[in-house]
All heavy atoms as an XYZ file, in Angstrom:
969
protein
N     -18.897     17.877    177.536
C     -18.758     17.571    178.950
C     -20.078     17.899    179.626
O     -20.677     18.927    179.351
C     -17.633     18.426    179.533
C     -17.435     18.299    180.996
S     -15.977     19.250    181.478
C     -16.429     19.693    183.108
N     -20.503     17.028    180.515
C     -21.732     17.254    181.257
C     -21.453     16.959    182.723
O     -20.911     15.912    183.052
C     -22.844     16.361    180.732
C     -24.165     16.577    181.411
C     -25.221     15.605    180.853
N     -26.494     15.918    181.408
C     -27.449     16.603    180.781
N     -27.250     17.012    179.552
N     -28.589     16.853    181.356
N     -21.834     17.878    183.585
C     -21.662     17.698    185.025
C     -23.041     17.781    185.651
O     -23.746     18.773    185.493
C     -20.732     18.781    185.623
C     -20.584     18.583    187.122
C     -19.371     18.773    184.929
N     -23.406     16.726    186.340
C     -24.715     16.664    186.982
C     -24.665     17.308    188.363
O     -23.605     17.375    188.994
C     -25.172     15.211    187.111
C     -25.340     14.488    185.793
C     -26.451     15.060    184.921
O     -27.393     15.683    185.467
O     -26.380     14.870    183.693
N     -25.799     17.769    188.846
C     -25.907     18.363    190.176
C     -25.340     17.393    191.219
O     -25.656     16.219    191.232
C     -27.364     18.673    190.487
C     -27.574     19.383    191.817
C     -29.026     19.716    192.051
N     -29.590     20.534    191.006
C     -29.534     21.875    190.949
N     -28.922     22.524    191.900
N     -30.090     22.532    189.975
N     -24.461     17.900    192.084
C     -23.875     17.104    193.141
C     -22.669     16.281    192.724
O     -22.013     15.672    193.561
N     -22.373     16.259    191.442
C     -21.231     15.493    190.950
C     -19.937     16.254    191.226
O     -19.881     17.480    191.092
C     -21.402     15.267    189.446
C     -20.368     14.372    188.824
C     -20.632     14.111    187.343
O     -21.624     14.648    186.794
O     -19.841     13.390    186.740
N     -18.900     15.533    191.604
C     -17.599     16.117    191.869
C     -16.695     15.846    190.675
O     -16.580     14.700    190.234
C     -16.989     15.514    193.136
C     -15.640     16.034    193.560
C     -15.715     17.512    193.923
C     -15.118     15.229    194.741
N     -16.072     16.907    190.140
C     -15.225     16.777    188.961
C     -13.887     17.445    189.243
O     -13.845     18.544    189.810
C     -15.891     17.462    187.736
C     -14.982     17.432    186.528
C     -17.212     16.798    187.420
N     -12.806     16.814    188.841
C     -11.469     17.404    188.941
C     -10.993     17.744    187.536
O     -11.103     16.919    186.622
C     -10.497     16.430    189.602
N     -10.491     18.947    187.354
C      -9.942     19.379    186.070
C      -8.426     19.282    186.190
O      -7.817     20.013    186.972
C     -10.360     20.831    185.733
C     -11.881     21.022    185.832
C      -9.829     21.237    184.376
C     -12.696     20.228    184.857
N      -7.831     18.380    185.434
C      -6.390     18.191    185.487
C      -5.811     18.267    184.086
O      -6.530     18.114    183.095
C      -6.016     16.825    186.109
O      -6.517     15.783    185.270
C      -6.598     16.670    187.506
N      -4.523     18.496    184.003
C      -3.869     18.525    182.701
C      -2.531     19.223    182.772
O      -2.166     19.818    183.782
N      -1.811     19.159    181.684
C      -0.497     19.775    181.583
C      -0.634     21.295    181.552
O      -1.678     21.816    181.158
C       0.195     19.292    180.312
C       0.416     17.781    180.280
C       1.003     17.340    178.949
N       2.211     18.077    178.618
C       3.448     17.636    178.829
N       3.621     16.445    179.358
N       4.491     18.364    178.505
N       0.444     21.989    181.936
C       0.433     23.458    181.809
C       0.132     23.871    180.367
O       0.645     23.267    179.421
C       1.861     23.850    182.205
C       2.351     22.727    183.071
C       1.692     21.487    182.513
N      -0.744     24.859    180.232
C      -1.083     25.359    178.903
C      -2.148     24.569    178.176
O      -2.456     24.858    177.019
N      -2.726     23.565    178.836
C      -3.710     22.720    178.156
C      -5.119     23.303    178.157
O      -6.007     22.740    177.535
C      -3.724     21.312    178.775
O      -4.137     21.365    180.132
N      -5.338     24.436    178.881
C      -6.642     25.082    178.844
C      -7.476     24.939    180.107
O      -8.656     25.299    180.110
N      -6.894     24.440    181.191
C      -7.655     24.255    182.437
C      -8.216     25.578    182.943
O      -9.409     25.674    183.254
C      -6.771     23.638    183.531
C      -6.204     22.276    183.209
C      -5.326     21.756    184.324
C      -4.151     22.643    184.665
N      -3.090     22.738    183.670
N      -7.379     26.589    183.042
C      -7.826     27.891    183.551
C      -8.846     28.528    182.626
O      -9.820     29.134    183.079
C      -6.636     28.837    183.750
O      -5.795     28.344    184.767
N      -8.655     28.367    181.324
C      -9.620     28.895    180.359
C     -10.967     28.201    180.528
O     -12.013     28.859    180.559
C      -9.100     28.712    178.922
O      -7.856     29.414    178.794
C     -10.098     29.228    177.896
N     -10.950     26.891    180.656
C     -12.194     26.139    180.864
C     -12.896     26.607    182.131
O     -14.105     26.858    182.127
C     -11.908     24.640    180.948
C     -13.106     23.752    181.304
C     -14.202     23.855    180.242
C     -12.652     22.310    181.489
N     -12.150     26.753    183.223
C     -12.760     27.185    184.476
C     -13.294     28.608    184.379
O     -14.319     28.940    184.980
C     -11.766     27.043    185.623
C     -11.441     25.593    185.991
C     -10.322     25.540    187.029
C     -12.664     24.859    186.486
N     -12.633     29.471    183.609
C     -13.130     30.838    183.412
C     -14.439     30.844    182.635
O     -15.325     31.661    182.901
C     -12.089     31.686    182.686
O     -11.000     31.951    183.526
N     -14.579     29.935    181.694
C     -15.841     29.832    180.943
C     -16.921     29.232    181.838
O     -18.032     29.755    181.929
C     -15.654     29.004    179.647
C     -17.008     28.690    179.000
C     -14.761     29.749    178.664
N     -16.596     28.136    182.525
C     -17.569     27.504    183.424
C     -18.027     28.494    184.494
O     -19.197     28.541    184.853
C     -16.969     26.240    184.081
C     -16.802     25.136    183.045
C     -17.843     25.758    185.239
C     -16.021     23.928    183.548
N     -17.100     29.299    185.000
C     -17.412     30.283    186.040
C     -18.020     31.566    185.519
O     -18.242     32.499    186.277
N     -18.291     31.613    184.220
C     -18.924     32.765    183.565
C     -18.084     34.041    183.661
O     -18.605     35.138    183.616
C     -20.334     33.000    184.122
C     -21.296     31.843    183.918
C     -22.598     32.076    184.675
C     -21.567     31.626    182.436
N     -16.769     33.864    183.784
C     -15.867     35.016    183.754
C     -15.517     35.371    182.313
O     -15.225     36.521    182.012
C     -14.593     34.715    184.550
C     -14.816     34.417    186.037
C     -13.517     33.948    186.672
C     -15.368     35.644    186.744
N     -15.530     34.374    181.424
C     -15.251     34.551    179.998
C     -16.302     33.817    179.181
O     -16.945     32.887    179.677
C     -13.870     33.986    179.635
C     -12.729     34.796    180.200
O     -12.829     36.039    180.202
O     -11.731     34.191    180.640
N     -16.428     34.216    177.930
C     -17.324     33.526    176.995
C     -16.516     32.530    176.177
O     -15.343     32.767    175.890
C     -17.992     34.536    176.060
C     -18.994     35.490    176.701
C     -19.428     36.555    175.708
C     -20.195     34.730    177.225
N     -17.131     31.424    175.778
C     -16.401     30.458    174.945
C     -16.163     31.014    173.543
O     -16.961     31.803    173.035
C     -17.348     29.253    174.907
C     -18.707     29.816    175.155
C     -18.501     31.003    176.058
N     -15.059     30.583    172.922
C     -14.766     30.980    171.541
C     -15.607     30.187    170.554
O     -15.817     30.615    169.421
C     -13.282     30.748    171.218
C     -12.373     31.698    171.971
O     -12.829     32.801    172.341
O     -11.201     31.339    172.187
N     -16.076     29.032    170.963
C     -16.883     28.182    170.099
C     -17.697     27.233    170.946
O     -17.545     27.175    172.166
N     -18.567     26.494    170.299
C     -19.404     25.545    171.018
C     -20.482     26.250    171.821
O     -20.835     27.396    171.547
N     -20.990     25.570    172.797
C     -22.042     26.163    173.623
C     -21.830     25.778    175.082
O     -21.151     24.805    175.386
C     -23.424     25.710    173.160
O     -23.582     24.318    173.352
N     -22.419     26.565    175.945
C     -22.340     26.316    177.386
C     -23.726     26.538    177.958
O     -24.288     27.611    177.855
C     -21.317     27.244    178.027
C     -21.301     27.230    179.546
C     -21.552     26.069    180.267
C     -21.018     28.375    180.255
C     -21.526     26.059    181.655
C     -20.983     28.383    181.648
C     -21.244     27.219    182.336
O     -21.215     27.220    183.703
N     -24.267     25.486    178.564
C     -25.572     25.560    179.208
C     -25.384     25.420    180.710
O     -24.692     24.517    181.170
C     -26.490     24.460    178.699
C     -26.891     24.609    177.257
C     -27.919     23.542    176.905
N     -28.667     23.846    175.721
C     -29.512     24.856    175.552
N     -29.722     25.703    176.518
N     -30.150     25.038    174.424
N     -26.024     26.305    181.440
C     -26.007     26.261    182.895
C     -27.445     26.086    183.348
O     -28.292     26.950    183.096
C     -25.406     27.552    183.462
C     -25.381     27.669    184.979
C     -24.508     26.575    185.590
C     -24.871     29.040    185.389
N     -27.732     24.961    183.968
C     -29.106     24.635    184.370
C     -30.083     24.795    183.217
O     -31.184     25.322    183.382
C     -29.546     25.493    185.561
C     -28.977     25.008    186.874
O     -28.494     23.863    186.934
O     -29.021     25.773    187.851
N     -29.662     24.377    182.028
C     -30.532     24.404    180.858
C     -30.563     25.725    180.113
O     -31.177     25.821    179.056
N     -29.919     26.757    180.629
C     -29.907     28.068    179.979
C     -28.610     28.241    179.194
O     -27.520     28.052    179.743
C     -30.014     29.203    181.025
O     -31.220     29.021    181.766
C     -30.015     30.563    180.358
N     -28.731     28.580    177.916
C     -27.550     28.796    177.083
C     -26.861     30.085    177.507
O     -27.441     31.161    177.439
C     -27.944     28.865    175.608
C     -26.732     28.911    174.683
O     -25.583     28.933    175.178
O     -26.945     28.929    173.462
N     -25.623     29.953    177.969
C     -24.850     31.103    178.435
C     -23.744     31.466    177.440
O     -22.928     32.335    177.715
C     -24.228     30.790    179.802
C     -25.238     30.426    180.874
S     -26.430     31.724    181.228
C     -25.426     32.866    182.138
N     -23.715     30.816    176.287
C     -22.630     30.981    175.319
C     -22.434     32.413    174.857
O     -21.311     32.817    174.556
C     -22.879     30.100    174.093
O     -23.080     28.775    174.479
N     -23.513     33.163    174.776
C     -23.432     34.548    174.286
C     -24.067     35.524    175.283
O     -24.448     36.630    174.909
C     -24.126     34.668    172.926
C     -23.593     33.701    171.909
N     -22.355     33.848    171.334
C     -24.101     32.557    171.404
C     -22.136     32.845    170.502
N     -23.178     32.039    170.533
N     -24.161     35.105    176.535
C     -24.825     35.929    177.550
C     -24.048     37.225    177.786
O     -22.815     37.232    177.795
C     -24.938     35.147    178.854
N     -24.785     38.297    177.981
C     -24.124     39.572    178.285
C     -23.621     39.565    179.722
O     -23.907     38.665    180.504
C     -25.055     40.758    178.013
C     -26.310     40.774    178.882
O     -26.324     40.169    179.975
O     -27.289     41.429    178.467
N     -22.846     40.594    180.073
C     -22.216     40.648    181.393
C     -23.251     40.629    182.517
O     -23.045     39.977    183.538
C     -21.324     41.884    181.501
C     -20.501     41.875    182.771
O     -19.841     40.858    183.030
O     -20.537     42.879    183.508
N     -24.362     41.319    182.326
C     -25.390     41.369    183.374
C     -25.970     39.984    183.644
O     -26.129     39.579    184.797
C     -26.499     42.344    182.981
C     -27.530     42.538    184.061
C     -28.571     43.596    183.702
O     -28.271     44.494    182.890
O     -29.685     43.506    184.233
N     -26.262     39.251    182.584
C     -26.827     37.901    182.743
C     -25.797     36.965    183.379
O     -26.135     36.163    184.255
C     -27.270     37.361    181.384
C     -27.976     36.028    181.456
C     -28.527     35.625    180.101
C     -29.271     34.308    180.190
N     -29.837     33.924    178.888
N     -24.529     37.072    182.957
C     -23.484     36.228    183.543
C     -23.267     36.586    185.007
O     -23.122     35.705    185.849
C     -22.180     36.355    182.748
C     -22.280     35.730    181.357
C     -20.959     35.570    180.628
N     -19.900     36.471    180.972
C     -19.594     37.601    180.335
N     -20.318     37.983    179.296
N     -18.582     38.344    180.715
N     -23.259     37.865    185.335
C     -23.073     38.289    186.729
C     -24.200     37.778    187.607
O     -23.974     37.313    188.730
C     -22.996     39.814    186.820
O     -21.828     40.295    186.217
N     -25.413     37.860    187.113
C     -26.568     37.379    187.866
C     -26.460     35.875    188.121
O     -26.671     35.408    189.237
C     -27.851     37.705    187.107
O     -28.960     37.180    187.783
N     -26.112     35.117    187.099
C     -25.980     33.664    187.254
C     -24.833     33.323    188.193
O     -24.948     32.415    189.022
C     -25.767     33.004    185.894
N     -23.723     34.053    188.086
C     -22.578     33.809    188.981
C     -22.972     33.997    190.441
O     -22.609     33.209    191.300
C     -21.434     34.789    188.663
C     -20.317     34.208    187.862
C     -19.080     35.095    187.878
N     -19.321     36.500    187.740
C     -19.374     37.154    186.588
N     -19.217     36.517    185.450
N     -19.587     38.451    186.566
N     -23.741     35.045    190.714
C     -24.079     35.344    192.104
C     -25.076     34.351    192.689
O     -25.163     34.210    193.901
C     -24.621     36.769    192.235
O     -25.903     36.878    191.657
N     -25.816     33.654    191.845
C     -26.838     32.740    192.346
C     -26.490     31.261    192.210
O     -27.021     30.433    192.927
C     -28.153     33.015    191.626
C     -28.803     34.310    192.069
C     -29.960     34.724    191.152
N     -30.699     35.861    191.646
C     -30.229     37.083    191.802
N     -28.973     37.342    191.537
N     -30.984     38.081    192.240
N     -25.593     30.925    191.275
C     -25.387     29.511    190.968
C     -23.944     29.027    191.065
O     -23.702     27.833    191.021
C     -25.883     29.223    189.547
C     -27.373     29.462    189.379
C     -27.800     29.198    187.958
C     -29.266     29.489    187.787
N     -30.077     28.305    187.906
N     -22.987     29.944    191.161
C     -21.581     29.540    191.086
C     -20.819     30.123    192.267
O     -20.981     31.290    192.603
C     -20.950     30.024    189.760
C     -21.652     29.353    188.582
C     -19.447     29.740    189.737
C     -21.222     29.848    187.230
N     -19.982     29.314    192.873
C     -19.122     29.787    193.955
C     -17.668     29.632    193.573
O     -17.299     28.694    192.872
N     -16.847     30.549    194.012
C     -15.416     30.502    193.731
C     -14.651     30.494    195.042
O     -14.998     31.221    195.970
C     -14.963     31.768    192.975
C     -15.494     31.884    191.594
C     -16.642     32.619    191.345
C     -14.848     31.287    190.533
C     -17.133     32.747    190.066
C     -15.343     31.408    189.245
C     -16.484     32.135    189.014
N     -13.618     29.703    195.103
C     -12.626     29.808    196.170
C     -11.296     29.956    195.450
O     -10.763     29.000    194.894
C     -12.619     28.579    197.102
C     -11.532     28.734    198.161
C     -13.978     28.399    197.759
N     -10.799     31.176    195.413
C      -9.569     31.459    194.692
C      -8.358     30.993    195.482
O      -8.366     30.975    196.719
C      -9.456     32.964    194.413
C     -10.484     33.463    193.438
C     -11.636     34.092    193.880
C     -10.293     33.285    192.075
C     -12.574     34.547    192.985
C     -11.234     33.743    191.173
C     -12.379     34.376    191.627
N      -7.300     30.658    194.796
C      -6.079     30.190    195.434
C      -5.511     31.231    196.387
O      -4.964     30.905    197.425
C      -5.052     29.850    194.352
C      -3.756     29.296    194.896
C      -2.827     28.864    193.790
O      -3.163     28.886    192.621
N      -1.635     28.452    194.167
N      -5.651     32.498    196.051
C      -5.084     33.563    196.870
C      -6.137     34.292    197.688
O      -5.943     35.430    198.077
C      -4.294     34.543    195.990
C      -3.147     33.874    195.312
N      -2.019     33.463    195.980
C      -2.967     33.498    194.027
C      -1.187     32.887    195.141
N      -1.744     32.886    193.953
N      -7.263     33.669    197.921
C      -8.337     34.095    198.819
C      -9.096     35.335    198.366
O     -10.301     35.350    198.374
C      -7.838     34.317    200.257
C      -6.949     33.236    200.777
C      -5.712     33.527    201.283
C      -7.354     31.908    200.752
C      -4.875     32.525    201.767
C      -6.534     30.898    201.230
C      -5.296     31.216    201.736
N      -8.422     36.417    197.997
C      -9.066     37.668    197.578
C     -10.016     38.207    198.651
O     -11.109     38.680    198.359
C      -9.804     37.503    196.248
C      -8.889     37.166    195.115
N      -8.034     38.090    194.568
C      -8.662     36.016    194.450
C      -7.330     37.521    193.612
N      -7.688     36.260    193.522
N      -9.596     38.144    199.890
C     -10.372     38.727    200.985
C      -9.980     40.191    201.136
O      -8.863     40.589    200.811
C     -10.088     37.990    202.296
C     -10.486     36.518    202.342
C     -10.036     35.901    203.659
C     -11.979     36.348    202.144
N     -10.896     40.989    201.640
C     -10.591     42.379    201.958
C      -9.877     42.378    203.304
O     -10.439     41.949    204.317
C     -11.869     43.209    202.013
C     -12.666     43.268    200.707
C     -13.944     44.056    200.904
C     -11.826     43.885    199.598
N      -8.640     42.836    203.324
C      -7.787     42.733    204.513
C      -8.225     43.631    205.661
O      -7.888     43.366    206.806
C      -6.329     43.041    204.145
C      -5.700     41.988    203.251
C      -5.568     40.628    203.920
O      -5.339     40.564    205.151
O      -5.700     39.617    203.207
N      -8.956     44.698    205.382
C      -9.306     45.666    206.431
C     -10.685     45.458    207.031
O     -11.142     46.282    207.820
C      -9.205     47.083    205.880
C      -7.789     47.448    205.538
C      -7.681     48.869    205.105
N      -6.278     49.194    204.866
C      -5.882     50.255    204.249
N      -6.744     51.130    203.801
N      -4.592     50.461    204.067
N     -11.357     44.366    206.638
C     -12.672     44.081    207.213
C     -12.683     42.664    207.779
O     -11.917     41.795    207.362
C     -13.831     44.289    206.212
C     -13.876     45.726    205.715
C     -13.746     43.336    205.044
N     -13.559     42.438    208.716
C     -13.631     41.161    209.426
C     -14.040     40.005    208.509
O     -14.549     40.213    207.406
C     -14.654     41.274    210.559
O     -15.965     41.387    210.015
N     -13.831     38.810    209.034
C     -14.282     37.609    208.328
C     -15.780     37.695    208.039
O     -16.231     37.381    206.942
C     -13.962     36.370    209.161
N     -16.551     38.135    209.018
C     -17.991     38.258    208.854
C     -18.332     39.182    207.687
O     -19.153     38.843    206.832
C     -18.634     38.773    210.143
C     -20.153     38.877    210.143
C     -20.788     37.493    210.084
C     -20.621     39.618    211.391
N     -17.691     40.325    207.623
C     -17.968     41.276    206.536
C     -17.502     40.728    205.186
O     -18.149     40.968    204.168
C     -17.310     42.612    206.823
C     -17.879     43.271    208.054
C     -18.647     44.495    207.703
N     -19.132     45.139    208.904
C     -20.389     45.491    209.069
N     -21.275     45.267    208.133
N     -20.778     46.061    210.187
N     -16.399     39.991    205.157
C     -15.950     39.381    203.910
C     -16.973     38.364    203.404
O     -17.209     38.263    202.207
C     -14.581     38.702    204.099
C     -13.428     39.619    203.792
O     -13.187     39.951    202.630
N     -12.718     40.047    204.822
N     -17.598     37.630    204.325
C     -18.620     36.666    203.925
C     -19.899     37.385    203.494
O     -20.608     36.938    202.590
C     -18.907     35.659    205.060
C     -20.081     34.762    204.724
C     -17.660     34.820    205.339
N     -20.165     38.529    204.091
C     -21.372     39.292    203.739
C     -21.274     39.910    202.347
O     -22.292     40.090    201.676
C     -21.606     40.408    204.763
C     -22.117     39.908    206.096
S     -22.175     41.187    207.379
C     -23.335     42.343    206.686
N     -20.068     40.230    201.886
C     -19.893     40.959    200.623
C     -20.601     40.313    199.435
O     -21.325     41.005    198.711
C     -18.405     41.159    200.329
C     -18.096     41.972    199.085
C     -18.663     43.384    199.191
C     -16.601     42.022    198.858
N     -20.457     39.005    199.182
C     -21.161     38.429    198.024
C     -22.684     38.535    198.127
O     -23.378     38.516    197.114
C     -20.720     36.961    198.025
C     -19.450     36.948    198.791
C     -19.571     38.048    199.807
N     -23.195     38.668    199.345
C     -24.641     38.796    199.511
C     -25.162     40.099    198.912
O     -26.326     40.191    198.535
C     -25.024     38.696    200.989
C     -24.681     37.366    201.663
C     -24.959     37.436    203.157
C     -25.434     36.225    201.024
N     -24.288     41.099    198.809
C     -24.677     42.354    198.160
C     -25.130     42.113    196.732
O     -26.016     42.780    196.223
C     -23.499     43.334    198.127
C     -23.056     43.935    199.441
C     -21.703     44.617    199.272
C     -24.082     44.938    199.929
N     -24.491     41.143    196.072
C     -24.783     40.851    194.673
C     -25.892     39.829    194.514
O     -26.546     39.773    193.483
C     -23.524     40.340    193.971
C     -22.408     41.337    194.005
C     -21.374     41.224    194.919
C     -22.408     42.418    193.139
C     -20.350     42.159    194.963
C     -21.392     43.356    193.177
C     -20.369     43.224    194.084
O     -19.371     44.145    194.131
N     -26.091     39.005    195.531
C     -27.014     37.889    195.397
C     -28.395     38.142    195.983
O     -29.341     37.475    195.629
C     -26.420     36.647    196.069
N     -28.517     39.120    196.880
C     -29.767     39.252    197.619
C     -30.018     40.715    197.969
O     -29.134     41.381    198.489
C     -29.668     38.416    198.897
C     -30.976     38.303    199.656
O     -31.965     38.946    199.247
O     -31.009     37.575    200.650
N     -31.201     41.189    197.711
C     -31.545     42.574    198.019
C     -32.090     42.740    199.435
O     -32.305     43.853    199.886
C     -32.595     43.102    197.027
C     -32.030     43.207    195.627
O     -30.809     43.435    195.506
O     -32.801     43.066    194.669
N     -32.326     41.652    200.150
C     -32.910     41.717    201.485
C     -31.810     41.924    202.522
O     -31.224     40.977    203.038
C     -33.695     40.443    201.772
C     -34.490     40.528    203.064
O     -34.486     41.602    203.702
O     -35.113     39.523    203.433
N     -31.526     43.170    202.847
C     -30.424     43.546    203.730
C     -30.618     43.026    205.146
O     -29.656     42.748    205.853
C     -30.270     45.092    203.768
C     -29.154     45.508    204.682
C     -30.071     45.645    202.375
N     -31.839     42.817    205.571
C     -32.136     42.492    206.967
C     -31.394     41.285    207.506
O     -30.995     41.278    208.662
C     -33.636     42.274    207.151
C     -34.469     43.526    206.917
C     -35.925     43.197    206.933
N     -36.185     42.302    205.799
C     -37.255     41.552    205.656
N     -38.183     41.563    206.568
N     -37.420     40.792    204.613
N     -31.200     40.274    206.709
C     -30.630     39.052    207.273
C     -29.215     38.738    206.792
O     -28.724     37.652    207.009
C     -31.555     37.870    207.000
C     -31.668     37.535    205.526
O     -31.239     38.339    204.678
O     -32.185     36.448    205.220
N     -28.533     39.677    206.165
C     -27.179     39.413    205.665
C     -26.235     38.977    206.771
O     -25.511     38.011    206.632
C     -26.600     40.633    204.981
C     -27.169     40.932    203.639
C     -28.080     40.197    202.943
C     -26.863     42.049    202.829
N     -28.362     40.799    201.747
C     -27.628     41.948    201.656
C     -26.030     43.140    202.978
C     -27.571     42.875    200.630
C     -25.966     44.072    201.960
C     -26.735     43.940    200.798
N     -26.230     39.711    207.877
C     -25.296     39.389    208.957
C     -25.594     38.009    209.550
O     -24.686     37.215    209.797
C     -25.314     40.456    210.045
C     -24.214     40.281    211.045
C     -24.002     41.499    211.934
O     -24.496     42.594    211.617
O     -23.323     41.317    212.958
N     -26.859     37.706    209.744
C     -27.240     36.398    210.286
C     -26.861     35.281    209.312
O     -26.364     34.226    209.727
C     -28.737     36.364    210.582
N     -27.082     35.501    208.020
C     -26.721     34.490    207.025
C     -25.217     34.276    206.987
O     -24.735     33.146    206.913
C     -27.238     34.889    205.641
C     -28.747     34.713    205.530
C     -29.298     35.168    204.212
N     -28.721     34.442    203.099
C     -28.741     34.888    201.848
N     -29.316     36.032    201.556
N     -28.202     34.181    200.887
N     -24.460     35.376    207.026
C     -23.003     35.270    207.017
C     -22.515     34.539    208.266
O     -21.617     33.693    208.195
C     -22.370     36.657    206.915
N     -23.104     34.827    209.424
C     -22.725     34.154    210.673
C     -23.020     32.653    210.581
O     -22.216     31.827    211.032
C     -23.456     34.781    211.850
N     -24.134     32.302    209.974
C     -24.488     30.891    209.794
C     -23.475     30.192    208.895
O     -23.060     29.057    209.157
C     -25.907     30.751    209.202
O     -26.835     31.326    210.129
C     -26.274     29.310    208.919
N     -23.052     30.868    207.834
C     -22.062     30.293    206.926
C     -20.710     30.113    207.620
O     -20.054     29.079    207.452
C     -21.915     31.164    205.677
C     -23.137     31.187    204.760
C     -23.000     32.276    203.701
C     -23.341     29.822    204.116
N     -20.297     31.089    208.402
C     -19.045     30.947    209.153
C     -19.135     29.787    210.135
O     -18.184     29.021    210.297
C     -18.691     32.246    209.882
C     -18.119     33.358    209.021
C     -17.965     34.639    209.833
C     -16.782     32.949    208.412
N     -20.267     29.636    210.783
C     -20.467     28.526    211.707
C     -20.372     27.189    210.971
O     -19.790     26.231    211.484
C     -21.814     28.667    212.416
C     -21.990     27.639    213.517
O     -21.099     27.556    214.385
O     -23.005     26.920    213.494
N     -20.904     27.137    209.756
C     -20.895     25.893    208.973
C     -19.481     25.436    208.636
O     -19.253     24.234    208.441
C     -21.711     26.076    207.694
N     -18.536     26.374    208.556
C     -17.145     26.008    208.263
C     -16.267     26.091    209.517
O     -15.042     26.140    209.442
C     -16.543     26.852    207.103
C     -17.276     26.568    205.803
C     -16.542     28.332    207.430
N     -16.907     26.134    210.697
C     -16.188     26.100    211.959
C     -15.460     27.370    212.335
O     -14.465     27.327    213.049
N     -15.962     28.512    211.874
C     -15.270     29.774    212.132
C     -16.114     30.809    212.865
O     -15.804     32.002    212.819
C     -14.755     30.379    210.818
C     -13.614     29.626    210.153
C     -13.263     30.265    208.819
C     -12.397     29.571    211.055
N     -17.143     30.383    213.568
C     -17.982     31.363    214.257
C     -17.174     32.142    215.294
O     -17.434     33.327    215.527
C     -19.198     30.697    214.892
O     -18.790     29.657    215.758
N     -16.152     31.520    215.881
C     -15.329     32.209    216.869
C     -14.340     33.189    216.234
O     -13.685     33.954    216.928
C     -14.567     31.194    217.728
C     -13.612     30.333    216.918
O     -13.923     30.023    215.746
O     -12.553     29.960    217.463
N     -14.228     33.185    214.906
C     -13.307     34.077    214.197
C     -14.054     35.163    213.410
O     -13.454     35.886    212.623
C     -12.443     33.284    213.216
C     -11.568     32.237    213.855
C     -10.355     32.909    214.431
N      -9.270     31.982    214.636
C      -8.741     31.741    215.823
N      -9.231     32.327    216.894
N      -7.735     30.915    215.944
N     -15.333     35.293    213.620
C     -16.166     36.210    212.829
C     -15.639     37.642    212.804
O     -15.734     38.324    211.790
C     -17.606     36.192    213.333
N     -15.065     38.095    213.906
C     -14.636     39.494    213.977
C     -13.126     39.659    213.818
O     -12.592     40.746    214.031
C     -15.150     40.124    215.270
C     -16.652     40.097    215.322
N     -17.442     40.878    214.502
C     -17.503     39.330    216.046
C     -18.720     40.621    214.733
N     -18.782     39.681    215.667
N     -12.456     38.608    213.393
C     -11.023     38.676    213.123
C     -10.789     39.242    211.725
O     -11.558     38.966    210.801
C     -10.398     37.284    213.176
C     -10.114     36.760    214.556
C     -11.096     36.732    215.540
C      -8.873     36.261    214.877
C     -10.832     36.229    216.809
C      -8.604     35.752    216.137
C      -9.586     35.743    217.094
O      -9.326     35.242    218.341
N      -9.712     39.984    211.570
C      -9.274     40.420    210.246
C      -8.528     39.261    209.591
O      -7.929     38.428    210.288
C      -8.365     41.638    210.351
C      -8.994     42.905    210.925
C      -7.958     44.018    211.013
C     -10.185     43.344    210.091
N      -8.524     39.187    208.265
C      -7.844     38.081    207.587
C      -6.384     37.904    208.016
O      -5.907     36.774    208.153
C      -7.953     38.459    206.111
C      -9.233     39.222    206.033
C      -9.264     40.028    207.317
N      -5.661     38.999    208.257
C      -4.262     38.901    208.645
C      -4.038     38.213    209.979
O      -2.931     37.756    210.272
N      -5.082     38.103    210.793
C      -4.978     37.460    212.103
C      -5.424     35.998    212.053
O      -5.512     35.341    213.090
C      -5.815     38.224    213.127
N      -5.711     35.501    210.845
C      -6.175     34.120    210.687
C      -5.133     33.303    209.947
O      -4.331     33.852    209.185
C      -7.501     34.093    209.928
C      -8.662     34.713    210.701
S     -10.241     34.533    209.860
C     -10.092     35.767    208.603
N      -5.181     32.002    210.144
C      -4.280     31.084    209.414
C      -4.713     31.009    207.958
O      -5.819     31.432    207.589
C      -4.344     29.694    210.042
O      -5.579     29.072    209.741
N      -3.851     30.442    207.134
C      -4.189     30.259    205.719
C      -5.433     29.418    205.537
O      -6.286     29.706    204.704
N      -5.553     28.342    206.325
C      -6.731     27.482    206.236
C      -8.001     28.199    206.632
O      -9.066     28.009    206.032
N      -7.910     29.049    207.662
C      -9.076     29.828    208.079
C      -9.467     30.832    206.995
O     -10.648     30.986    206.679
C      -8.782     30.548    209.399
C      -8.711     29.614    210.583
C      -8.169     30.275    211.842
O      -7.413     31.266    211.742
O      -8.516     29.792    212.938
N      -8.483     31.486    206.403
C      -8.784     32.445    205.316
C      -9.406     31.727    204.135
O     -10.329     32.244    203.502
C      -7.513     33.187    204.899
C      -7.044     34.172    205.962
C      -5.959     35.111    205.455
N      -4.826     34.439    204.875
C      -3.674     34.201    205.489
N      -3.510     34.573    206.740
N      -2.699     33.595    204.873
N      -8.921     30.515    203.847
C      -9.490     29.724    202.747
C     -10.953     29.416    203.027
O     -11.794     29.512    202.145
C      -8.704     28.419    202.574
C      -9.124     27.616    201.356
C      -8.582     28.197    200.073
O      -7.415     28.427    199.961
N      -9.426     28.431    199.107
N     -11.289     29.068    204.251
C     -12.688     28.757    204.596
C     -13.559     30.006    204.551
O     -14.727     29.943    204.172
C     -12.766     28.073    205.956
C     -12.298     26.619    205.877
C     -12.424     25.910    207.190
N     -11.287     26.271    208.035
C     -11.279     26.197    209.350
N     -12.345     25.775    210.010
N     -10.211     26.533    210.033
N     -13.021     31.154    204.931
C     -13.782     32.409    204.810
C     -14.067     32.674    203.331
O     -15.177     33.030    202.947
C     -13.027     33.598    205.452
C     -13.712     34.917    205.090
C     -12.955     33.433    206.956
N     -13.051     32.482    202.501
C     -13.224     32.698    201.060
C     -14.269     31.761    200.487
O     -15.065     32.152    199.641
C     -11.891     32.490    200.331
C-alpha cells in the first residue's frame, strides 16, 4: 500500500479484518509483525520507541473516537499539550494553539472546559 502526500484514504472492512491493527502500525503505536513500513522514505519497521515517538509528534495526527481530552483543562491547554512533544520553543505555544483553535472555528471556546462543549466541538479540539 502506498499513500501519497495529500491523498485521502479510507480504511474499511469487516470486524476483525485488521483495520485497527493497520492504523496502529501506520500511526507508529505498534510495529509490524512482517513486511516493512516507510514513512517519508524512512524505514520505521524496527524503529525504537524514541524514534517512533519523534516521528509521531512531527508527522502524524490522531483524532480518537473518544477525544482523550483532559477534562480539567481548557480547550486551549488541550491543544497546547501535543506541542510539548513536538516543539521545544515554549514562547509561542499559546499563540500557536490559539491559531489552531481559530482554524477549526473554536477561538471563542478557547477557555472552555471539554465538559462545557458539544461533542463536535470536543472532536475539533482533539
